[in-house]
VODO-275905 format. One line per field, with one value per residue: residue number from 1; residue in one letter; x, y, z of N, C-alpha, C in turn. Coordinates in nm, 2 decimals, padded with zeros to 4 digits. Example, Ala and Ser with C-alpha at 12.3 -4.5 7.8 and 13.67 -1.06 7.14 Angstrom:
% residues 2
pos [1, 2]
code [A, S]
neast [01.32, 01.28]
nnorth [-00.57, -00.22]
nup [00.78, 00.71]
caeast [01.23, 01.37]
canorth [-00.45, -00.11]
caup [00.78, 00.71]
ceast [01.32, 01.29]
cnorth [-00.33, 00.00]
cup [00.78, 00.79]
***
This chain:
% residues 143
pos [1, 2, 3, 4, 5, 6, 7, 8, 9, 10, 11, 12, 13, 14, 15, 16, 17, 18, 19, 20, 21, 22, 23, 24, 25, 26, 27, 28, 29, 30, 31, 32, 33, 34, 35, 36, 37, 38, 39, 40, 41, 42, 43, 44, 45, 46, 47, 48, 49, 50, 51, 52, 53, 54, 55, 56, 57, 58, 59, 60, 61, 62, 63, 64, 65, 66, 67, 68, 69, 70, 71, 72, 73, 74, 75, 76, 77, 78, 79, 80, 81, 82, 83, 84, 85, 86, 87, 88, 89, 90, 91, 92, 93, 94, 95, 96, 97, 98, 99, 100, 101, 102, 103, 104, 105, 106, 107, 108, 109, 110, 111, 112, 113, 114, 115, 116, 117, 118, 119, 120, 121, 122, 123, 124, 125, 126, 127, 128, 129, 130, 131, 132, 133, 134, 135, 136, 137, 138, 139, 140, 141, 142, 143]
code [M, A, F, E, D, G, P, F, I, S, A, C, C, F, C, D, M, A, I, K, D, V, T, G, T, L, S, L, I, R, I, I, D, V, I, T, H, A, G, S, G, P, N, P, P, V, D, M, P, A, F, D, H, E, L, K, L, V, I, I, L, R, S, G, M, A, R, G, R, S, M, L, K, I, V, P, E, E, P, D, G, S, S, G, K, P, L, E, L, S, V, H, F, D, G, E, E, K, G, V, N, V, V, I, D, L, R, Y, R, F, K, L, E, G, L, Y, W, F, D, V, Y, I, D, D, Q, K, I, N, S, I, P, L, R, I, K, Y, Q, R, M, I, S, G, G]
neast [00.08, 00.07, 00.14, 00.07, -00.18, -00.27, -00.28, -00.19, 00.08, 00.04, 00.17, 00.45, 00.61, 00.81, 00.71, 00.67, 00.42, 00.08, -00.22, -00.56, -00.84, -01.18, -01.30, -01.17, -00.93, -00.59, -00.30, 00.04, 00.30, 00.62, 00.81, 01.03, 01.36, 01.60, 01.75, 01.91, 02.10, 02.20, 02.49, 02.60, 02.81, 03.09, 03.23, 03.11, 02.98, 03.19, 03.09, 02.76, 02.50, 02.23, 01.90, 01.56, 01.30, 01.02, 00.80, 00.59, 00.47, 00.37, 00.15, 00.01, -00.23, -00.38, -00.66, -00.70, -00.73, -00.74, -00.91, -01.08, -00.95, -00.62, -00.28, -00.07, 00.26, 00.54, 00.89, 01.16, 01.50, 01.82, 02.12, 02.33, 02.24, 02.08, 01.74, 01.47, 01.19, 00.90, 00.61, 00.27, -00.05, -00.40, -00.55, -00.81, -00.93, -01.13, -01.14, -01.08, -01.04, -01.06, -00.91, -00.66, -00.55, -00.29, -00.17, 00.08, 00.17, 00.49, 00.73, 01.06, 01.36, 01.67, 01.97, 02.21, 02.42, 02.36, 02.22, 01.88, 01.64, 01.30, 01.11, 00.82, 00.55, 00.28, 00.07, 00.29, 00.45, 00.69, 00.65, 00.76, 01.03, 01.13, 01.37, 01.57, 01.79, 02.02, 02.20, 02.48, 02.58, 02.84, 02.90, 03.12, 03.13, 03.25, 03.37]
nnorth [-00.12, 00.21, 00.54, 00.78, 00.88, 00.89, 00.73, 01.06, 01.22, 01.44, 01.51, 01.38, 01.29, 01.32, 01.42, 01.60, 01.63, 01.57, 01.73, 01.69, 01.88, 01.97, 01.99, 01.81, 01.89, 01.87, 01.95, 01.99, 01.97, 02.08, 01.96, 01.70, 01.62, 01.56, 01.40, 01.45, 01.27, 01.27, 01.19, 01.20, 01.29, 01.20, 01.01, 00.94, 00.70, 00.63, 00.56, 00.58, 00.47, 00.24, 00.37, 00.44, 00.62, 00.83, 00.94, 01.10, 00.96, 01.09, 01.06, 01.19, 01.14, 01.19, 01.09, 01.11, 00.93, 00.69, 00.42, 00.24, -00.02, -00.03, -00.15, 00.01, 00.04, 00.08, 00.07, 00.06, 00.16, 00.10, 00.28, 00.12, -00.02, -00.24, -00.37, -00.27, -00.38, -00.40, -00.19, -00.22, -00.12, -00.10, 00.11, 00.32, 00.45, 00.70, 00.84, 01.12, 01.44, 01.35, 01.19, 01.02, 01.05, 00.95, 00.89, 00.79, 00.66, 00.63, 00.43, 00.40, 00.21, 00.33, 00.22, 00.28, 00.56, 00.80, 00.81, 00.73, 00.58, 00.58, 00.39, 00.43, 00.25, 00.17, -00.09, -00.26, -00.10, 00.14, 00.46, 00.68, 00.81, 00.88, 01.07, 01.05, 01.17, 01.06, 01.18, 01.17, 01.32, 01.37, 01.46, 01.55, 01.58, 01.73, 01.53]
nup [00.00, -00.09, 00.04, -00.07, -00.09, 00.16, 00.49, 00.63, 00.80, 01.07, 01.30, 01.48, 01.75, 02.06, 02.39, 02.70, 02.80, 02.71, 02.64, 02.63, 02.55, 02.63, 02.38, 02.23, 02.12, 02.09, 02.29, 02.29, 02.52, 02.58, 02.37, 02.29, 02.19, 02.29, 02.57, 02.86, 03.08, 03.41, 03.61, 03.92, 04.20, 04.43, 04.28, 04.01, 03.77, 03.48, 03.23, 03.11, 03.32, 03.28, 03.26, 03.34, 03.17, 03.16, 02.92, 02.67, 02.37, 02.08, 01.80, 01.53, 01.30, 00.98, 00.78, 00.49, 00.19, 00.32, 00.47, 00.72, 00.94, 01.06, 01.14, 01.37, 01.43, 01.64, 01.64, 01.83, 01.77, 01.89, 01.98, 01.91, 01.69, 01.74, 01.77, 01.97, 02.18, 01.99, 01.97, 01.94, 01.80, 01.72, 01.48, 01.35, 01.05, 00.92, 00.68, 00.46, 00.62, 00.87, 01.15, 01.35, 01.68, 01.85, 02.17, 02.36, 02.67, 02.76, 02.90, 02.90, 02.89, 02.88, 02.77, 02.65, 02.56, 02.31, 01.98, 01.94, 01.74, 01.66, 01.48, 01.28, 01.17, 00.95, 00.90, 00.84, 00.67, 00.66, 00.77, 00.90, 01.11, 01.43, 01.59, 01.89, 02.11, 02.35, 02.61, 02.83, 03.13, 03.33, 03.66, 03.89, 04.23, 04.54, 04.81]
caeast [00.00, 00.14, 00.08, 00.06, -00.32, -00.31, -00.29, -00.08, 00.13, 00.03, 00.27, 00.51, 00.72, 00.80, 00.69, 00.65, 00.27, -00.02, -00.35, -00.68, -00.94, -01.32, -01.34, -01.09, -00.81, -00.47, -00.19, 00.17, 00.38, 00.76, 00.85, 01.16, 01.44, 01.73, 01.74, 02.04, 02.09, 02.32, 02.55, 02.68, 02.87, 03.23, 03.29, 03.00, 03.03, 03.24, 02.99, 02.62, 02.43, 02.10, 01.80, 01.42, 01.25, 00.88, 00.76, 00.47, 00.49, 00.24, 00.15, -00.12, -00.25, -00.51, -00.69, -00.69, -00.81, -00.73, -01.04, -01.08, -00.85, -00.48, -00.20, 00.03, 00.37, 00.66, 01.00, 01.28, 01.64, 01.92, 02.24, 02.42, 02.18, 01.98, 01.60, 01.40, 01.06, 00.80, 00.48, 00.17, -00.19, -00.49, -00.61, -00.91, -00.93, -01.27, -01.13, -01.07, -00.96, -01.07, -00.78, -00.63, -00.45, -00.23, -00.08, 00.12, 00.25, 00.60, 00.84, 01.16, 01.49, 01.78, 02.09, 02.33, 02.43, 02.36, 02.09, 01.78, 01.54, 01.17, 01.05, 00.67, 00.49, 00.14, 00.05, 00.43, 00.52, 00.75, 00.60, 00.83, 01.12, 01.15, 01.50, 01.58, 01.93, 02.05, 02.34, 02.52, 02.66, 02.91, 02.93, 03.20, 03.12, 03.34, 03.31]
canorth [00.00, 00.34, 00.63, 00.91, 00.93, 00.88, 00.84, 01.16, 01.25, 01.58, 01.53, 01.26, 01.34, 01.29, 01.54, 01.57, 01.62, 01.59, 01.76, 01.69, 01.96, 01.92, 01.99, 01.71, 01.95, 01.82, 02.04, 01.92, 02.05, 02.05, 01.86, 01.66, 01.54, 01.52, 01.38, 01.45, 01.20, 01.32, 01.11, 01.30, 01.24, 01.20, 00.92, 00.89, 00.61, 00.69, 00.53, 00.60, 00.36, 00.23, 00.44, 00.44, 00.76, 00.84, 01.05, 01.07, 00.95, 01.14, 01.04, 01.24, 01.10, 01.23, 00.97, 01.12, 00.83, 00.57, 00.38, 00.11, -00.05, -00.06, -00.17, 00.10, -00.03, 00.16, -00.01, 00.14, 00.12, 00.14, 00.34, 00.01, -00.08, -00.34, -00.33, -00.29, -00.45, -00.32, -00.15, -00.23, -00.10, -00.09, 00.24, 00.32, 00.57, 00.72, 00.91, 01.27, 01.51, 01.28, 01.12, 00.95, 01.11, 00.85, 00.94, 00.67, 00.68, 00.54, 00.42, 00.33, 00.19, 00.37, 00.15, 00.34, 00.70, 00.81, 00.84, 00.63, 00.60, 00.51, 00.38, 00.42, 00.17, 00.14, -00.21, -00.30, -00.01, 00.25, 00.60, 00.79, 00.78, 00.98, 01.06, 01.09, 01.16, 01.04, 01.23, 01.15, 01.43, 01.33, 01.57, 01.51, 01.68, 01.70, 01.43]
caup [00.00, -00.10, 00.13, -00.14, -00.07, 00.30, 00.58, 00.64, 00.94, 01.11, 01.40, 01.53, 01.84, 02.20, 02.47, 02.84, 02.84, 02.60, 02.71, 02.54, 02.61, 02.61, 02.24, 02.17, 02.07, 02.16, 02.31, 02.33, 02.61, 02.59, 02.27, 02.33, 02.10, 02.36, 02.71, 02.93, 03.21, 03.49, 03.71, 04.01, 04.33, 04.43, 04.18, 03.92, 03.66, 03.36, 03.13, 03.15, 03.37, 03.23, 03.34, 03.29, 03.16, 03.12, 02.83, 02.59, 02.23, 02.01, 01.66, 01.49, 01.16, 00.91, 00.69, 00.34, 00.13, 00.40, 00.53, 00.79, 01.05, 01.03, 01.26, 01.39, 01.50, 01.67, 01.66, 01.87, 01.73, 01.98, 01.91, 01.85, 01.58, 01.78, 01.79, 02.10, 02.17, 01.92, 02.04, 01.83, 01.84, 01.61, 01.46, 01.25, 00.96, 00.86, 00.56, 00.45, 00.72, 01.00, 01.18, 01.47, 01.77, 01.94, 02.27, 02.43, 02.79, 02.73, 03.00, 02.82, 02.95, 02.80, 02.82, 02.59, 02.52, 02.17, 01.90, 01.93, 01.64, 01.68, 01.35, 01.28, 01.06, 00.93, 00.82, 00.81, 00.58, 00.74, 00.73, 00.96, 01.21, 01.53, 01.66, 02.03, 02.15, 02.49, 02.65, 02.97, 03.19, 03.45, 03.74, 04.01, 04.34, 04.65, 04.91]
ceast [00.09, 00.07, 00.07, -00.08, -00.37, -00.29, -00.17, -00.04, 00.12, 00.14, 00.32, 00.63, 00.70, 00.78, 00.67, 00.50, 00.19, -00.16, -00.45, -00.79, -01.08, -01.37, -01.26, -00.96, -00.69, -00.36, -00.07, 00.26, 00.52, 00.80, 01.00, 01.23, 01.58, 01.69, 01.88, 02.02, 02.22, 02.36, 02.63, 02.72, 03.02, 03.30, 03.18, 03.06, 03.08, 03.14, 02.85, 02.56, 02.29, 02.00, 01.66, 01.38, 01.11, 00.86, 00.64, 00.52, 00.36, 00.26, 00.01, -00.13, -00.38, -00.53, -00.66, -00.78, -00.82, -00.87, -01.02, -00.96, -00.72, -00.40, -00.09, 00.14, 00.49, 00.77, 01.12, 01.41, 01.74, 02.04, 02.33, 02.36, 02.08, 01.84, 01.55, 01.26, 00.96, 00.67, 00.38, 00.03, -00.27, -00.54, -00.71, -00.92, -01.07, -01.26, -01.13, -00.99, -00.97, -00.94, -00.78, -00.52, -00.41, -00.14, -00.05, 00.21, 00.37, 00.70, 00.95, 01.29, 01.60, 01.91, 02.22, 02.31, 02.43, 02.23, 02.01, 01.69, 01.41, 01.10, 00.90, 00.63, 00.34, 00.13, 00.19, 00.50, 00.56, 00.71, 00.68, 00.93, 01.14, 01.28, 01.49, 01.72, 01.94, 02.19, 02.36, 02.61, 02.71, 02.95, 03.00, 03.19, 03.21, 03.28, 03.42]
cnorth [00.12, 00.44, 00.77, 00.97, 00.92, 00.74, 00.94, 01.19, 01.40, 01.61, 01.39, 01.30, 01.29, 01.42, 01.50, 01.55, 01.64, 01.61, 01.76, 01.77, 01.90, 01.92, 01.88, 01.76, 01.91, 01.93, 01.96, 02.01, 02.00, 01.94, 01.83, 01.58, 01.50, 01.51, 01.37, 01.38, 01.23, 01.21, 01.20, 01.23, 01.25, 01.11, 00.86, 00.80, 00.69, 00.68, 00.54, 00.47, 00.36, 00.31, 00.43, 00.59, 00.75, 00.96, 01.01, 01.06, 00.99, 01.12, 01.08, 01.21, 01.15, 01.13, 00.99, 01.01, 00.70, 00.55, 00.25, 00.10, -00.08, -00.08, -00.06, 00.04, 00.07, 00.06, 00.07, 00.08, 00.18, 00.20, 00.24, -00.06, -00.19, -00.29, -00.36, -00.36, -00.36, -00.30, -00.15, -00.20, -00.08, 00.05, 00.23, 00.45, 00.58, 00.80, 01.06, 01.33, 01.45, 01.20, 01.05, 01.02, 01.00, 00.91, 00.82, 00.71, 00.58, 00.55, 00.34, 00.32, 00.22, 00.31, 00.21, 00.49, 00.70, 00.83, 00.72, 00.67, 00.52, 00.51, 00.35, 00.35, 00.17, 00.02, -00.26, -00.22, 00.11, 00.38, 00.71, 00.73, 00.90, 00.97, 01.11, 01.06, 01.15, 01.09, 01.20, 01.26, 01.38, 01.45, 01.52, 01.62, 01.63, 01.60, 01.35]
cup [00.00, -00.02, 00.06, -00.12, 00.07, 00.36, 00.58, 00.78, 00.96, 01.21, 01.45, 01.62, 01.98, 02.27, 02.61, 02.88, 02.71, 02.67, 02.60, 02.61, 02.58, 02.47, 02.16, 02.11, 02.16, 02.17, 02.36, 02.40, 02.61, 02.50, 02.29, 02.22, 02.16, 02.51, 02.76, 03.07, 03.29, 03.59, 03.80, 04.14, 04.32, 04.32, 04.09, 03.82, 03.54, 03.25, 03.19, 03.20, 03.30, 03.32, 03.27, 03.28, 03.11, 03.03, 02.75, 02.44, 02.16, 01.86, 01.62, 01.34, 01.10, 00.80, 00.54, 00.28, 00.21, 00.47, 00.61, 00.89, 00.99, 01.16, 01.26, 01.48, 01.52, 01.71, 01.70, 01.82, 01.82, 01.91, 01.85, 01.74, 01.61, 01.79, 01.92, 02.07, 02.10, 02.00, 01.92, 01.88, 01.71, 01.60, 01.35, 01.18, 00.90, 00.73, 00.57, 00.56, 00.86, 01.03, 01.31, 01.55, 01.86, 02.04, 02.36, 02.55, 02.78, 02.85, 02.93, 02.90, 02.85, 02.85, 02.76, 02.56, 02.37, 02.11, 01.89, 01.81, 01.67, 01.55, 01.36, 01.15, 01.06, 00.84, 00.76, 00.70, 00.67, 00.68, 00.79, 01.06, 01.30, 01.60, 01.81, 02.08, 02.30, 02.52, 02.80, 03.02, 03.32, 03.53, 03.87, 04.11, 04.45, 04.75, 04.97]
***
């Protein structure tokens, strides 16, 4: 299936908060593409220790000519090229300007410093990739 007639991507990003008001309008607060993890103390680790981080993954799609149910899949790619566990969910397209707002509460374990890619697929066809850079900041304090 080619995507030249839809569905179309309106937004695809990570953020701290996504608020849906009474009219159904979505507001994204603090869009993120870099996370800095700090290690501090008299002797913090030289290499970044693994850590869990909570954030929102937001994917906003508009139907175009797409109709019916599709599978949305997000596949994380670690900085070393390995793939993380995919996340899959069903979405439904009603056509034209109507769409789907997907907001996922994501808790991800970052094991490596570097650039992560979160590849977005609809029905096993890649439609986008979301980058997220993880940085480690080592702060040595007296002690």
